[in-house]
Structures are given as structure tokens and as C-alpha cells.
LOTORSE-153399 format. One line per field, with one value per residue: residue in one letter; chain; x, y, z of N, C-alpha, C in turn. Coordinates in nm, 2 decimals. Each point is the difference from the previous one (the first is absolute). Example, Ala and Ser with C-alpha at 12.3 -4.5 7.8 and 13.67 -1.06 7.14 Angstrom:
<rs>
type	c(A|S) $
mol	c(A|A) $
n_xx	c(1.32|-0.04) $
n_yy	c(-0.57|0.11) $
n_zz	c(0.78|-0.07) $
ca_xx	c(-0.09|0.09) $
ca_yy	c(0.12|0.11) $
ca_zz	c(0.00|0.00) $
c_xx	c(0.09|-0.08) $
c_yy	c(0.12|0.11) $
c_zz	c(0.00|0.08) $
</rs>
This chain:
<rs>
type	c(M|S|M|T|L|N|K|D|R|K|S|Y|I|H|F|I|R|H|G|I|T|E|G|N|T|R|R|W|Y|Y|G|W|T|D|L|P|L|L|P|E|G|I|E|N|L|K|K|L|R|D|A|G|T|Y|P|P|L|S|D|A|D|C|Y|T|S|G|M|L|R|A|E|Q|T|L|Q|T|I|Y|G|D|V|P|H|R|M|L|P|L|M|K|E|M|N|F|G|S|C|E|C|K|T|F|D|D|L|K|E|M|P|F|F|N|D|W|I|S|D|K|S|G|T|I|A|Y|P|D|G|D|S|V|A|T|F|G|A|R|I|Q|Q|G|L|A|E|L|R|G|L|H|Q|M|K|E|L|S|H|R|H|S|G|K|D|A|V|S|I|I|V|C|H|G|G|S|I|A|A|S|M|E|I|L|F|P|G|G|R|D|N|F|W|E|W|I|P|D|P|G|H|G|Y|T|V|Y|F|K|E|S|E|P|V|R|Y|E|S|F) $
mol	c(A|A|A|A|A|A|A|A|A|A|A|A|A|A|A|A|A|A|A|A|A|A|A|A|A|A|A|A|A|A|A|A|A|A|A|A|A|A|A|A|A|A|A|A|A|A|A|A|A|A|A|A|A|A|A|A|A|A|A|A|A|A|A|A|A|A|A|A|A|A|A|A|A|A|A|A|A|A|A|A|A|A|A|A|A|A|A|A|A|A|A|A|A|A|A|A|A|A|A|A|A|A|A|A|A|A|A|A|A|A|A|A|A|A|A|A|A|A|A|A|A|A|A|A|A|A|A|A|A|A|A|A|A|A|A|A|A|A|A|A|A|A|A|A|A|A|A|A|A|A|A|A|A|A|A|A|A|A|A|A|A|A|A|A|A|A|A|A|A|A|A|A|A|A|A|A|A|A|A|A|A|A|A|A|A|A|A|A|A|A|A|A|A|A|A|A|A|A|A|A|A|A|A|A|A|A|A|A|A|A|A|A|A|A) $
n_xx	c(2.13|0.05|-0.08|0.05|-0.13|0.02|-0.03|0.04|0.08|-0.08|-0.03|-0.04|-0.07|-0.03|-0.09|0.01|-0.12|0.04|-0.03|-0.12|0.01|0.01|0.12|0.00|-0.04|0.08|0.06|0.10|0.05|0.07|0.13|0.05|-0.13|0.07|-0.11|-0.05|0.00|-0.12|-0.06|-0.09|0.10|0.04|-0.13|-0.02|0.12|-0.04|-0.12|0.06|0.08|-0.10|-0.05|0.13|-0.04|0.09|0.10|0.05|0.05|0.01|0.09|-0.11|0.05|-0.01|-0.09|0.02|-0.10|-0.01|-0.12|-0.06|-0.09|0.11|0.07|-0.11|-0.01|0.13|0.00|-0.11|0.05|0.13|-0.04|0.09|-0.01|0.12|0.02|-0.01|0.03|-0.10|0.05|0.07|-0.05|0.02|-0.12|-0.09|0.08|-0.11|0.11|-0.03|-0.02|0.10|-0.07|-0.02|-0.13|-0.06|-0.10|0.10|0.04|-0.12|-0.01|0.11|0.04|0.10|-0.10|-0.08|0.10|0.02|-0.13|0.01|0.11|0.03|0.08|-0.07|0.01|-0.13|0.06|-0.04|-0.05|0.13|-0.06|-0.04|0.06|-0.09|0.06|0.01|-0.13|-0.03|0.08|-0.05|-0.12|0.03|0.06|-0.11|-0.08|0.08|-0.01|-0.13|-0.01|0.08|-0.07|-0.11|0.07|0.04|-0.13|-0.03|0.10|-0.04|-0.11|0.10|0.05|-0.09|-0.06|0.03|-0.13|0.01|-0.03|-0.06|-0.01|-0.08|-0.01|-0.09|-0.03|-0.13|0.04|0.08|-0.10|-0.10|0.08|0.03|-0.13|-0.02|0.10|-0.04|-0.13|0.07|-0.11|0.04|-0.03|-0.12|0.01|0.07|-0.12|-0.01|0.13|-0.07|0.07|-0.09|-0.02|0.12|-0.02|0.02|0.12|0.01|0.12|-0.02|0.12|0.04|0.11|-0.05|-0.08|-0.10|-0.06|-0.04|-0.13|-0.02|-0.13|0.00) $
n_yy	c(0.93|0.13|0.08|0.11|-0.01|0.02|0.12|0.01|-0.08|-0.09|-0.08|-0.10|-0.09|-0.06|-0.03|-0.09|-0.03|-0.13|-0.03|-0.02|-0.10|-0.13|0.02|0.11|-0.05|-0.09|0.11|-0.04|-0.07|0.09|-0.04|-0.12|-0.03|-0.04|0.06|-0.03|0.12|0.03|-0.05|-0.01|-0.07|-0.06|-0.03|-0.03|-0.06|-0.05|-0.03|-0.05|-0.07|-0.03|-0.02|-0.03|-0.12|-0.05|0.02|0.10|-0.08|0.10|0.04|-0.04|-0.04|-0.12|-0.05|-0.13|-0.07|-0.01|0.01|-0.11|0.00|0.01|-0.10|-0.08|0.04|-0.01|-0.12|-0.03|0.05|-0.05|-0.12|-0.04|0.05|0.05|-0.11|0.02|-0.12|0.02|-0.12|0.08|0.06|-0.14|-0.05|0.00|-0.09|-0.05|-0.04|-0.11|0.12|0.01|0.10|0.03|-0.02|0.11|-0.04|-0.01|0.11|0.05|-0.12|0.04|-0.08|-0.03|-0.01|-0.06|-0.08|-0.01|-0.01|-0.07|-0.03|0.05|-0.11|-0.05|-0.09|-0.02|-0.10|0.03|-0.12|-0.01|0.10|0.12|0.06|0.07|-0.05|-0.12|0.01|0.06|-0.09|-0.08|0.05|0.01|-0.12|-0.04|0.06|-0.04|-0.12|0.01|0.04|-0.10|-0.07|0.04|-0.01|-0.12|-0.02|0.03|-0.08|-0.09|0.05|0.00|-0.01|-0.10|0.01|-0.12|-0.03|-0.05|-0.09|-0.08|-0.11|-0.05|-0.11|-0.01|-0.01|-0.03|-0.12|-0.01|0.05|-0.08|-0.10|0.04|0.02|-0.12|-0.05|0.05|-0.04|-0.03|-0.07|-0.01|-0.12|-0.04|-0.07|-0.11|-0.05|0.11|-0.04|-0.12|0.03|0.04|-0.12|0.03|0.02|0.11|0.04|0.14|-0.04|0.12|0.03|0.04|0.03|-0.08|0.09|-0.10|0.09|-0.06|-0.04|-0.06|-0.02|-0.11) $
n_zz	c(1.32|0.01|-0.07|-0.04|-0.03|-0.13|0.04|-0.12|0.05|-0.05|0.10|-0.07|0.07|-0.11|0.08|-0.09|0.03|-0.02|-0.12|-0.05|0.09|-0.03|0.07|-0.07|-0.11|0.03|0.04|-0.07|0.10|-0.06|-0.01|0.03|-0.02|-0.11|0.04|-0.12|-0.07|0.04|-0.11|0.09|0.06|-0.11|-0.03|0.13|0.00|-0.12|0.05|0.11|-0.08|-0.08|0.12|-0.01|0.05|-0.09|0.08|-0.07|-0.10|-0.09|0.10|0.04|0.12|-0.07|0.08|0.01|0.06|-0.13|0.06|-0.06|0.10|0.08|-0.06|0.00|0.13|0.03|-0.06|0.06|0.11|0.01|-0.03|-0.09|0.13|0.00|0.08|0.13|0.03|0.09|0.01|0.07|-0.11|0.00|-0.04|0.10|0.05|-0.06|-0.05|0.08|0.04|-0.08|-0.06|0.12|0.02|0.05|-0.08|-0.09|0.05|0.00|-0.04|-0.06|0.10|-0.08|-0.09|0.08|0.03|-0.13|-0.02|0.11|-0.07|0.11|0.02|-0.10|0.09|0.00|-0.06|-0.12|-0.01|0.02|0.07|-0.02|0.10|0.07|0.10|-0.05|-0.04|0.11|0.05|-0.08|0.02|0.13|-0.02|-0.06|0.09|0.10|-0.07|-0.01|0.13|0.02|-0.08|0.07|0.11|-0.06|-0.03|0.12|0.03|-0.08|0.06|0.09|-0.12|-0.04|0.12|-0.04|-0.01|0.13|-0.10|0.09|-0.07|0.09|-0.07|0.10|0.13|0.02|0.04|-0.10|-0.07|0.06|0.01|-0.12|-0.03|0.06|-0.07|-0.12|0.03|0.10|0.02|-0.13|0.03|0.02|-0.11|0.00|0.02|0.08|0.01|-0.01|-0.11|-0.08|-0.07|-0.04|0.13|0.07|0.03|0.01|0.04|0.06|-0.04|0.11|-0.05|-0.10|0.06|0.03|-0.08|-0.11|-0.02|-0.12|0.00|-0.08) $
ca_xx	c(0.05|-0.08|0.06|-0.09|-0.04|-0.05|-0.14|-0.10|0.00|-0.08|0.05|-0.11|-0.01|-0.14|-0.02|-0.12|-0.04|-0.03|-0.14|-0.09|0.03|-0.10|0.00|-0.09|-0.14|-0.04|0.03|0.09|0.12|0.11|0.11|0.11|-0.05|0.04|-0.11|0.00|-0.12|-0.12|-0.02|-0.07|0.10|0.08|-0.09|-0.02|0.12|0.00|-0.10|0.06|0.12|-0.05|-0.06|0.10|0.02|0.13|0.10|0.08|0.12|0.12|0.12|-0.02|0.05|-0.11|0.02|-0.11|0.03|0.04|-0.11|-0.05|-0.11|0.06|0.07|-0.11|-0.06|0.09|0.01|-0.13|0.00|0.11|0.07|0.11|0.10|0.10|-0.04|0.07|-0.09|0.03|-0.08|-0.05|-0.13|-0.10|-0.11|0.01|0.00|-0.10|0.05|-0.09|-0.14|-0.01|-0.12|-0.12|-0.09|-0.03|-0.09|0.09|0.10|-0.05|-0.02|0.13|0.04|0.11|-0.05|-0.06|0.12|0.06|-0.09|-0.01|0.13|0.04|0.14|0.04|0.11|-0.05|0.02|-0.06|0.08|0.10|-0.01|0.03|-0.08|0.00|0.13|0.10|-0.04|0.03|0.14|0.04|-0.04|0.09|0.13|-0.02|-0.02|0.13|0.08|-0.06|0.03|0.14|0.01|-0.06|0.09|0.11|-0.06|0.01|0.14|0.03|-0.07|0.02|0.04|-0.07|-0.12|-0.11|-0.06|0.05|-0.12|0.01|-0.13|0.01|-0.12|0.01|-0.12|-0.08|0.05|0.13|-0.01|-0.05|0.11|0.09|-0.07|0.00|0.14|0.03|-0.09|-0.05|-0.12|-0.07|-0.13|-0.04|0.06|0.08|-0.08|-0.04|0.10|0.01|-0.07|-0.07|0.09|0.03|0.01|0.11|0.04|0.12|0.06|0.10|0.11|0.08|0.13|-0.01|-0.10|-0.13|-0.07|-0.15|-0.03|-0.13|-0.05|-0.04) $
ca_yy	c(0.10|0.12|0.09|0.12|0.00|0.12|0.03|-0.02|-0.14|-0.08|-0.13|-0.08|-0.14|-0.05|-0.14|-0.05|-0.14|-0.07|-0.02|-0.10|-0.14|-0.10|0.00|0.11|-0.02|-0.12|0.04|-0.10|0.04|-0.05|0.09|-0.05|-0.07|0.10|0.01|0.11|0.08|-0.04|0.10|0.12|0.08|0.07|0.10|0.10|0.08|0.08|0.11|0.09|0.07|0.09|0.11|0.09|-0.03|-0.02|0.11|-0.02|-0.08|0.09|-0.08|-0.07|-0.13|-0.09|-0.12|-0.09|-0.11|-0.11|-0.09|0.02|0.10|0.14|0.02|0.03|0.13|0.10|0.00|0.05|0.14|0.07|-0.07|-0.09|0.09|-0.06|0.01|-0.09|-0.08|0.01|-0.11|0.02|0.07|-0.09|0.00|-0.10|-0.14|-0.07|-0.14|-0.10|0.06|0.08|-0.02|-0.04|0.11|0.01|-0.11|-0.12|0.01|0.05|-0.11|-0.05|0.06|0.10|0.13|0.07|0.05|0.10|0.11|0.06|0.02|0.15|0.01|-0.01|-0.11|-0.12|0.00|-0.10|-0.12|0.02|0.13|0.11|0.06|0.15|0.05|-0.03|0.08|0.14|0.02|-0.01|0.13|0.11|-0.01|0.03|0.14|0.06|-0.01|0.09|0.14|0.02|0.01|0.13|0.10|0.01|0.08|0.14|0.05|0.01|0.12|0.11|0.12|0.01|0.06|-0.10|-0.07|-0.14|-0.08|-0.14|-0.07|-0.14|-0.08|-0.12|-0.07|0.08|-0.01|0.06|0.15|0.04|-0.01|0.11|0.13|0.01|0.04|0.14|0.10|-0.08|0.06|0.08|-0.06|-0.07|-0.13|-0.05|-0.03|0.13|0.04|-0.08|0.06|-0.09|-0.04|0.10|0.13|0.01|0.12|0.07|0.05|0.11|0.01|0.13|-0.04|-0.14|-0.05|0.02|0.11|-0.01|-0.09|0.02|-0.13|0.01) $
ca_zz	c(-0.10|0.00|-0.09|-0.03|-0.14|-0.07|0.06|-0.11|-0.04|0.09|0.02|0.03|-0.05|-0.03|0.04|-0.08|0.02|-0.12|-0.04|0.05|-0.02|0.04|0.14|0.05|-0.03|0.09|0.14|0.05|0.07|-0.08|-0.01|-0.07|-0.11|-0.10|-0.09|-0.10|-0.01|-0.08|-0.11|0.05|0.08|-0.10|-0.06|0.10|0.00|-0.12|0.02|0.09|-0.07|-0.10|0.07|0.06|0.14|0.04|-0.03|-0.12|0.03|0.00|0.02|0.13|0.02|0.02|0.08|0.03|0.09|-0.08|-0.02|-0.14|0.00|0.01|-0.13|-0.11|0.03|-0.05|-0.15|-0.05|0.02|-0.06|-0.11|0.03|0.05|0.09|0.14|0.09|0.09|0.14|0.05|0.14|0.00|-0.03|0.09|0.11|-0.04|0.08|0.01|-0.05|0.00|-0.13|-0.08|0.08|0.05|0.14|0.04|0.01|0.11|0.13|0.09|0.04|0.13|-0.01|-0.06|0.11|0.08|-0.08|0.00|0.13|0.04|0.02|-0.01|-0.13|-0.01|-0.05|-0.14|-0.08|-0.02|-0.11|-0.05|0.08|0.10|-0.02|0.04|-0.10|-0.11|0.03|0.00|-0.14|-0.07|0.05|-0.08|-0.14|-0.01|0.02|-0.12|-0.10|0.03|-0.03|-0.14|-0.04|0.04|-0.10|-0.11|0.05|-0.01|-0.15|-0.05|0.09|-0.08|-0.12|0.01|-0.03|0.11|0.02|0.00|-0.01|-0.01|0.03|-0.01|0.09|0.04|0.10|0.14|0.00|0.00|0.13|0.10|-0.03|0.04|0.15|0.05|-0.04|0.06|0.12|0.06|-0.10|-0.02|0.12|0.00|-0.12|-0.11|-0.07|-0.09|-0.12|-0.12|-0.10|-0.11|-0.10|0.06|0.09|0.07|-0.03|0.12|-0.02|0.10|0.02|0.06|0.01|0.10|-0.05|0.05|-0.02|-0.11|-0.08|-0.05|-0.14) $
c_xx	c(-0.09|0.06|-0.10|-0.03|-0.02|-0.14|-0.11|-0.01|-0.08|0.06|-0.12|0.01|-0.14|-0.01|-0.13|-0.03|-0.03|-0.15|-0.07|0.04|-0.12|-0.01|-0.08|-0.14|-0.06|0.02|0.09|0.10|0.12|0.10|0.11|-0.03|0.01|-0.12|0.02|-0.12|-0.11|-0.01|-0.08|0.09|0.08|-0.08|-0.02|0.13|0.01|-0.09|0.06|0.11|-0.05|-0.08|0.10|0.02|0.14|0.10|0.07|0.13|0.12|0.13|-0.01|0.08|-0.11|0.04|-0.13|0.04|0.06|-0.10|-0.06|-0.11|0.06|0.07|-0.10|-0.06|0.09|0.00|-0.13|-0.01|0.10|0.07|0.12|0.12|0.11|-0.04|0.08|-0.10|0.05|-0.08|-0.04|-0.13|-0.11|-0.11|0.03|-0.01|-0.10|0.03|-0.10|-0.15|-0.02|-0.12|-0.11|-0.07|-0.02|-0.08|0.08|0.08|-0.07|-0.02|0.13|0.05|0.10|-0.05|-0.06|0.11|0.06|-0.08|0.01|0.14|0.04|0.15|0.05|0.10|-0.06|0.00|-0.09|0.09|0.09|0.00|0.04|-0.09|-0.01|0.14|0.11|-0.03|0.04|0.15|0.06|-0.03|0.08|0.13|-0.02|-0.02|0.13|0.09|-0.06|0.04|0.15|0.03|-0.05|0.09|0.11|-0.06|0.00|0.14|0.03|-0.06|0.03|0.04|-0.08|-0.13|-0.12|-0.06|0.06|-0.12|0.03|-0.15|0.02|-0.14|0.01|-0.14|-0.07|0.06|0.14|-0.01|-0.06|0.10|0.10|-0.05|0.00|0.14|0.02|-0.08|-0.07|-0.12|-0.08|-0.14|-0.03|0.06|0.06|-0.10|-0.05|0.10|0.00|-0.08|-0.07|0.10|0.02|0.01|0.12|0.02|0.12|0.05|0.11|0.10|0.07|0.13|-0.01|-0.09|-0.14|-0.08|-0.15|-0.02|-0.13|-0.04|-0.03|-0.07) $
c_yy	c(0.11|0.10|0.12|0.00|0.14|0.03|-0.02|-0.15|-0.09|-0.14|-0.09|-0.15|-0.03|-0.15|-0.05|-0.14|-0.06|-0.01|-0.12|-0.14|-0.08|0.00|0.12|-0.03|-0.12|0.03|-0.10|0.07|-0.05|0.12|-0.04|-0.09|0.09|0.01|0.11|0.09|-0.07|0.10|0.12|0.09|0.09|0.12|0.11|0.09|0.10|0.12|0.11|0.08|0.10|0.12|0.09|-0.03|-0.01|0.11|-0.03|-0.07|0.09|-0.08|-0.07|-0.13|-0.09|-0.13|-0.08|-0.10|-0.12|-0.10|0.03|0.11|0.15|0.03|0.04|0.14|0.11|0.01|0.06|0.16|0.08|-0.06|-0.07|0.09|-0.07|0.02|-0.10|-0.07|0.01|-0.11|0.02|0.07|-0.09|0.00|-0.10|-0.14|-0.08|-0.15|-0.10|0.05|0.08|-0.05|-0.07|0.12|0.00|-0.12|-0.13|-0.01|0.01|-0.12|-0.06|0.07|0.11|0.14|0.09|0.06|0.12|0.13|0.08|0.03|0.14|0.02|0.00|-0.11|-0.13|0.00|-0.10|-0.12|0.02|0.14|0.11|0.02|0.15|0.06|-0.02|0.08|0.14|0.02|-0.01|0.12|0.11|-0.01|0.04|0.15|0.08|-0.01|0.09|0.15|0.03|0.02|0.14|0.11|0.02|0.08|0.15|0.06|0.02|0.13|0.12|0.13|0.03|0.08|-0.09|-0.06|-0.14|-0.09|-0.15|-0.06|-0.15|-0.06|-0.12|-0.04|0.08|-0.01|0.07|0.15|0.05|0.00|0.11|0.13|0.01|0.04|0.14|0.10|-0.07|0.08|0.08|-0.05|-0.09|-0.14|-0.03|-0.01|0.12|0.05|-0.07|0.07|-0.10|-0.04|0.11|0.14|0.00|0.13|0.06|0.06|0.10|0.00|0.13|-0.04|-0.15|-0.06|0.02|0.11|0.00|-0.10|0.04|-0.14|0.02|-0.13) $
c_zz	c(-0.01|-0.09|-0.02|-0.15|-0.05|0.04|-0.11|-0.04|0.09|0.00|0.04|-0.05|-0.02|0.04|-0.07|0.03|-0.13|-0.04|0.05|-0.04|0.04|0.15|0.06|-0.02|0.09|0.14|0.07|0.09|-0.09|-0.01|-0.09|-0.12|-0.12|-0.11|-0.10|0.02|-0.08|-0.12|0.05|0.08|-0.10|-0.06|0.10|0.01|-0.12|0.02|0.10|-0.06|-0.09|0.06|0.07|0.15|0.04|-0.03|-0.13|0.04|0.01|0.01|0.13|0.00|0.04|0.07|0.01|0.11|-0.07|-0.02|-0.14|-0.01|0.00|-0.13|-0.11|0.02|-0.05|-0.15|-0.06|0.01|-0.08|-0.12|0.05|0.04|0.08|0.15|0.08|0.09|0.15|0.07|0.15|0.01|-0.05|0.11|0.12|-0.06|0.09|0.01|-0.05|-0.01|-0.13|-0.08|0.07|0.04|0.15|0.04|0.00|0.13|0.14|0.10|0.05|0.13|-0.01|-0.05|0.11|0.09|-0.08|0.01|0.13|0.06|0.01|-0.02|-0.14|-0.03|-0.06|-0.16|-0.07|-0.02|-0.12|-0.06|0.10|0.13|-0.03|0.03|-0.11|-0.13|0.02|0.00|-0.14|-0.08|0.05|-0.07|-0.14|-0.03|0.02|-0.13|-0.11|0.03|-0.02|-0.15|-0.05|0.05|-0.10|-0.12|0.04|-0.02|-0.15|-0.06|0.08|-0.07|-0.12|0.01|-0.03|0.13|0.01|0.02|-0.01|0.00|0.04|-0.01|0.08|0.05|0.11|0.14|0.01|0.00|0.13|0.10|-0.02|0.05|0.16|0.05|-0.03|0.08|0.12|0.06|-0.10|-0.03|0.12|0.00|-0.14|-0.12|-0.08|-0.10|-0.13|-0.11|-0.08|-0.10|-0.10|0.06|0.10|0.06|-0.07|0.13|-0.03|0.11|0.00|0.08|0.04|0.10|-0.06|0.07|-0.03|-0.11|-0.06|-0.05|-0.15|-0.04) $
</rs>
């Protein structure tokens, strides 16, 4: 879907990573374990919010991955706002390896195979491979962009900016940025924002043209 926008009207999506959890502090491999934010995670989000880090809510359409930590992050930043859940934007599923550290996993034969796998097809037991995760995020991002394009259409005569906000996960955001800006950074890991931070992606005629970190 493509359209010509009012030249004075902007179109952008804010990708926000959830706040700090026990999994972050313990450096766990975890994605589908539904951890809450730590008290320090909530306080850190409040400090970022009060410092003006986050964009104003205005009439933005809001989304989360549906995970508890994403729900709590949205609520901490913006309050009890209406929003839609996009489960395809959940983090990688580490299966039976959830909530384990690198030291826990490094002696397991499959983990060495996974680390050295160039094809992206080796999966965590009962979990994702790089390929299945990437395919899911590609579908989730397409869903988000489709909803955002509907926002653009709804504002085509109003002169208002078309704004969407999604709170999800470090891996999900990194995979999305690789899709939106291929070759923009040296590797996947460089795209992962710190907890509570993220990117604003600007669109022109529904295509990504630039981004800013926050």
C-alpha cells in the first residue's frame, strides 16, 4: 500500500524495549518466560519518562507483544492506555533453555552447534531457531506496518502526524531494524537497545527513510 502524505505531516513508529527484569540482571537467555519488571526497572522507566526520553502519547496507536514486562512498561510510561497486542512480536523462544546463562549452556553440544550455525536453522530444544524467529518477526512487523498504514490513511486529510508506539523486546526490535534498514549496522547485536530505550523510525510514502535512537 502506498500513498502521498501531506508534506507537512510526519509518519513514524516508536519501538520501545521493555524495562529491566531479573532475566536482564542475571544475563539469562529468556524470551517466552513471562517475567515481570523488577522494581528497579520500573523506577528506571519513570526516570526516563520524567526526563522526557519518550515521545508524547498524543493520539498514537499503541501496541505491545502481550508479554507482562511489555504491558508493565507501557503502563509505566503512558498509564492505562488502550492498546492492541501483537504476539508475533514476542522475543525469541529459547525453549528448554529459558532462564539459563551462557555458563549453563556452553558445555551442551547443541549450544556450540547453535553458536557456529551459519544457516540459522538449528533451534533451541522446543524453541526457535534464528530462521524461525526471523520469519515470525517479519510477519509481525508486516502486521504492525499494515496497521500503521491504516493510521496514515485515517490522517490523510487532517494534517496530523501518523504515530504508532510498540513496546516489545530487544531481539524483536533488533530483527525489525535489520529488516527495515538492511546493512545499517555491522550485526544483529548492535541493533539491540538498552532496556527502556529504542528507536523512532520515520516513513515516507509508507517506506522507512531514517531512524533516531532514544
